[in-house]
C-alpha positions in Angstrom: 100.6 95.6 97.6 103.4 97.8 97.9 104.8 100.7 95.6 107.2 99.6 92.9 110.2 102.0 92.1 111.6 103.6 90.3 108.7 105.0 87.9 108.9 106.9 84.9 106.0 108.6 83.3 106.2 110.9 80.2 104.4 113.3 78.3 104.4 110.5 75.4 102.3 108.3 77.5 98.6 107.7 76.7 96.4 109.9 78.5 99.1 112.3 79.6 98.5 115.9 80.8 99.5 118.3 78.5 102.1 120.9 79.8 101.7 124.9 78.5 102.4 128.3 79.7 98.8 128.3 81.2 98.2 128.6 84.9 97.7 125.2 86.7 99.1 123.2 84.0 102.4 122.0 86.0 100.3 121.2 89.0 97.9 119.0 86.6 101.2 117.1 85.6 102.4 116.7 89.0 99.0 115.3 90.6 98.7 112.9 87.7 102.5 111.7 88.3 102.5 111.8 91.9 99.0 111.2 93.0 96.5 109.6 90.8 98.1 108.1 87.7 96.6 108.7 84.1 95.5 106.6 80.7 93.2 104.5 82.4 92.4 101.6 79.5 90.8 98.0 79.5 92.5 95.1 79.8 91.6 92.6 77.3 93.2 89.4 79.5 95.9 88.2 81.2 97.8 85.0 80.6 100.2 83.8 83.2 103.3 81.0 82.9 105.0 80.3 86.4 105.8 83.8 87.5 105.7 85.5 84.3 102.2 87.3 83.0 101.3 88.6 79.6 98.8 91.5 80.1 96.9 92.1 76.7 96.2 95.7 76.5 95.6 96.4 72.4 98.0 97.6 69.8 99.5 101.4 69.9 99.9 101.0 73.6 103.0 103.3 73.6 104.5 101.5 76.8 107.7 101.4 77.4 109.6 98.6 79.3 110.8 99.7 83.2 107.4 101.4 83.6 105.2 100.7 86.1 101.4 100.0 85.4 98.8 100.0 88.0 96.2 97.0 87.5 92.8 96.9 88.7 89.5 95.2 88.9 90.3 91.8 88.8 88.3 89.1 90.7 91.7 87.5 91.9 93.4 90.0 94.0 96.8 88.8 93.3 96.2 90.6 90.1 95.3 93.7 91.4 98.3 96.2 92.2 101.5 98.0 90.5 103.9 96.0 88.2 106.9 96.8 86.3 107.1 95.7 82.3 109.9 93.7 81.5 109.3 93.5 77.8 106.9 95.3 75.4 104.8 93.2 72.5 102.7 95.0 69.7 99.5 93.9 71.8 100.6 93.5 75.2 103.4 94.0 78.2 105.4 91.4 79.9 105.6 91.7 84.1 106.7 89.6 86.8 104.4 88.0 89.0 103.9 85.9 92.3 104.2 82.0 92.0 101.0 80.4 92.2 98.3 82.5 90.7 95.5 81.4 88.6 96.4 80.8 84.4 94.3 83.6 83.8 92.6 86.7 85.5 88.8 87.4 85.6 86.5 90.5 86.2 86.5 93.6 84.2 90.3 94.5 84.4 91.9 98.0 83.7 95.3 99.6 84.0 96.8 102.8 84.1 100.4 104.7 84.4 100.9 103.9 88.4 101.7 107.3 90.1 104.7 107.5 92.6 102.4 107.8 95.4 102.9 110.9 97.3 100.6 113.1 99.2 99.1 116.6 98.7 98.6 118.3 102.0 97.8 121.3 100.8 96.1 123.1 97.7 94.6 126.5 96.8 93.8 128.0 93.4 96.8 127.1 91.1 99.1 126.5 94.2 99.4 122.9 95.6 101.9 121.4 98.7 103.5 118.2 97.9 105.0 115.6 100.3 106.5 112.1 100.5 103.8 109.2 101.7 106.9 107.6 103.4 107.3 108.0 107.0 110.8 106.2 108.1 113.9 107.3 106.8 112.8 110.6 105.2 113.5 114.5 105.7 110.0 114.8 104.8 110.0 118.6 103.4 107.3 119.9 101.5 107.2 121.1 98.5 104.9 124.2 97.4 104.5 125.2 93.9 102.9 128.3 92.9 101.6 127.6 89.1 100.6 131.4 88.7 103.7 133.4 90.0 102.8 136.8 88.8 105.6 137.8 91.2 108.4 136.4 89.2 107.8 138.4 86.1 107.8 135.4 83.8 104.2 135.1 83.2 103.1 131.2 83.2 106.1 130.5 81.5 107.2 129.2 84.8 106.3 128.0 88.0 107.8 129.1 91.4 109.0 126.4 93.9 110.0 126.6 97.7 110.4 123.7 100.0 109.4 124.1 103.9 110.8 122.1 106.7 107.1 122.4 108.5 104.1 123.8 106.9 100.1 124.6 108.5 98.4 125.4 105.2 99.0 126.4 101.5 100.4 129.7 102.3 101.7 128.9 105.7 105.1 127.5 106.0 108.2 127.6 108.4 112.3 127.5 107.7 111.9 127.7 103.7 114.3 126.4 101.6 115.8 128.4 99.9 115.3 131.6 102.4 113.8 134.4 100.2 117.1 136.2 100.8 119.0 133.7 99.3 117.0 133.2 95.9 113.3 132.4 94.5 113.4 129.2 92.0 111.2 128.5 89.3 110.8 125.1 87.4 110.2 126.1 83.6 107.1 125.3 81.6 106.4 126.3 78.5 107.9 129.6 76.3 104.7 130.2 75.4 104.9 130.1 71.6 102.5 128.8 69.7 104.7 126.1 68.3 102.8 122.5 68.8 100.3 124.1 70.3 102.5 125.6 73.3 102.3 122.1 74.8 105.7 120.6 75.8 107.7 117.6 76.3 108.2 116.5 80.2 109.2 113.7 82.0 108.8 112.5 85.9 111.2 109.8 87.3 111.7 108.6 90.4 110.7 107.1 93.8 108.1 108.0 96.7 111.1 109.8 98.4 112.3 111.6 95.5 111.4 112.7 91.9 113.1 114.5 88.8 111.1 116.9 86.6 112.6 116.9 83.1 111.1 119.3 80.6 111.8 120.9 77.2 110.4 124.2 77.3 111.3 125.6 74.1 109.7 125.4 70.7 112.2 122.9 69.4 110.3 119.8 70.1 111.5 116.2 68.5 112.7 113.2 69.9 116.2 114.7 69.6 115.4 117.5 71.7 117.2 119.6 74.7 115.8 119.9 78.1 116.6 120.8 81.8 116.4 118.8 84.7 115.3 119.6 88.4 114.8 117.4 91.2 112.8 117.6 94.8 113.1 115.1 97.8 115.7 113.0 99.9 119.3 112.0 98.8 120.5 108.9 98.8 122.4 110.5 101.7 125.4 108.9 102.9 124.4 108.6 106.5 121.0 108.1 108.0 121.7 110.4 110.8 121.5 113.1 108.4 118.1 114.8 108.9 118.7 117.3 106.3 119.6 115.3 103.6 117.3 116.1 101.0 117.4 118.9 98.3 115.3 121.3 95.8 117.1 122.6 92.9 115.6 125.2 90.1 116.1 128.0 88.5 116.4 131.9 89.1 116.1 132.9 85.6 113.4 131.9 82.7 115.2 128.9 81.5 111.8 128.5 79.2 114.2 131.1 76.8 117.2 130.5 77.7 119.9 129.6 74.9 122.8 128.3 77.1 122.9 125.9 79.7 122.5 126.5 83.3 124.2 125.4 86.6 121.0 125.1 88.3 120.5 122.0 85.9 120.9 118.3 87.6 122.4 117.4 84.2 125.2 120.0 84.5 128.2 118.5 86.3 129.8 121.2 88.9 130.9 120.8 92.3 129.4 123.9 93.8 127.5 127.0 93.7 124.5 125.7 92.0 121.2 126.8 92.6 119.7 124.0 94.6 119.8 123.8 98.1 119.9 121.3 101.1 117.8 122.6 104.2 120.8 122.9 106.7 124.4 121.6 107.8 124.1 118.2 109.2 124.2 119.2 112.3 120.7 121.0 112.0 122.4 124.1 113.0 122.4 127.0 110.3 120.4 128.3 106.9 120.1 125.9 103.9 123.5 125.8 101.8 124.0 125.7 97.9 124.6 122.1 96.8 126.6 121.1 94.1 126.1 117.8 91.5 129.2 116.4 90.5 130.4 112.9 88.7 134.0 111.2 89.9 135.9 111.8 87.1 134.8 115.2 85.8 137.4 117.5 85.1 135.2 120.5 84.1 131.9 122.3 84.6 130.0 121.3 81.7 126.5 119.1 81.0 126.5 115.5 81.1 127.6 114.1 77.9 129.6 117.1 76.8 132.1 116.7 79.7 135.8 117.0 78.9 138.3 114.6 80.3 140.3 111.5 79.4 137.5 109.4 78.2 136.4 109.3 74.6 133.7 108.2 72.6 133.3 105.5 72.2 135.2 103.9 74.8 138.1 101.7 73.5 137.7 98.7 75.0 133.7 98.5 75.2 132.4 100.7 72.5 130.0 101.9 75.3 129.3 104.7 77.7 131.4 105.5 80.2 129.1 106.3 83.6 129.2 107.4 86.8 126.9 108.3 89.7 126.2 112.0 90.7 127.5 113.1 94.1 125.6 116.1 95.8 128.6 118.0 98.2 127.3 120.9 100.4 129.3 123.3 102.6 132.5 121.0 103.0 131.1 118.0 103.1 129.6 115.2 100.9 125.3 114.9 101.7 124.8 112.2 99.4 124.3 111.3 95.7 121.3 111.7 93.3 119.3 108.7 93.1 119.2 106.9 90.0 121.2 109.2 87.9 124.4 108.6 86.2 126.6 111.2 84.1 128.4 110.2 80.8 131.9 111.1 81.3 132.3 111.3 77.1 132.0 114.1 74.8 129.1 112.7 72.9 129.2 113.7 69.1 126.9 116.9 68.5 124.0 117.9 66.4 120.7 115.7 65.8 122.2 114.3 62.8 125.1 112.9 65.2 123.2 112.1 67.8 124.4 108.8 69.6 121.3 108.0 71.3 117.5 109.0 71.3 115.6 110.6 74.0 114.0 107.9 76.3 116.0 105.1 74.4 117.5 102.2 76.5 120.6 100.5 77.1 121.5 97.6 79.1 124.5 98.5 81.9 127.7 97.1 82.3 130.2 96.6 85.0 128.6 98.0 88.1 125.3 98.3 86.6 124.9 94.7 85.0 121.4 93.5 85.4 120.0 97.2 85.2 117.9 98.4 82.4 118.9 102.2 81.6 117.3 105.1 79.4 118.9 108.0 78.3 117.3 111.8 79.2 118.2 114.4 76.7 120.2 117.7 77.9 121.5 120.7 76.5 120.5 124.7 75.9 116.9 124.4 76.0 116.3 127.2 73.3 119.2 126.1 70.9 117.9 125.9 67.5 119.4 121.9 67.0 120.0 119.0 69.3 123.2 119.2 71.0 123.6 115.4 71.8 124.2 115.8 75.5 122.5 114.0 78.1 122.7 111.1 81.0 121.0 107.9 81.9 118.9 106.8 84.7 118.1 103.7 86.4 114.8 102.1 85.4 115.4 98.7 87.3 116.3 100.0 90.7 116.5 100.0 93.6 118.0 103.5 92.9 119.6 104.1 96.3 122.3 102.2 98.0 122.6 104.0 101.3 119.3 105.9 102.6 
């Protein structure tokens, strides 16, 4: 059975790996989300009516609509595979199945959170290389993660990330993105304080060709929280002939203790000069180029949900959110769009007491997004003492690519 996309995996899920300022912690999260899944539990029964199945998973399951589970162990092969959750009950979840299935499943049935289905071609001590498993219409960059990057001087609060066009082992790559002379990028993990045991909230969202890594790396941890967003993989490129339409974004500073927004955050709307890169110009000649990530309708560089412009909150006609997808310019051209991400074109009320919507809360799409379920990812200054009320939405329904 083919993979079901997009997928959302979070630190709040049952059995999710923990993330702290410890060497190897980020690799454990990436292995679980990209390769293996996590949180295996028994299914007591599956009941089918038409193309709807109710999967009884027990109370306190913590699952969300839009997440994808992987079921295995059923004697009937049609019940084994990945299924997107369409509704949540106290002791069960509802999924859509093919027509003609038996009324119930038999066997020792279990489920877990389904991984994104990437590969790990190379690994070493506290370092690993990840790559898409897709073989068609992909740039196929390698992502090298050094989860004990002493050279950065940030201890284990961050992991160093570099993309390569080619690799032969975990330490040997060719055509790095970015080049060492351009920048050295990192993904934050935890500021290392003992608050909440030093463990931090994270989320990974994406498909088999691109994923976002969201983390709240600082001591302020709650359901209304500030976080930063990085990404790696194939853009929704506007032309299939762009053999270099992929990005790696990250930070050059220690965002685990930074007290303001940084342009490397994909929740930040800015037209150019960020610490994100495409490997080459579209013609393949030249070095990595810095990208922008900006939504049509924004008139100033700011984080999604606090953008200044003509759109107020709430929208005078619908009372809802005004959303737009995120373009990725590089050089003098548009390289594509960030898959599944939508910036909010309104300045939302700030402060946790005034928060319009909480982290991971869901809404139904309107207008061009009718029929889609959208979830909210909070954003803001990671080391701020209070939640500032900003964030963006991401598409839980899919497909998250309109072009490629």
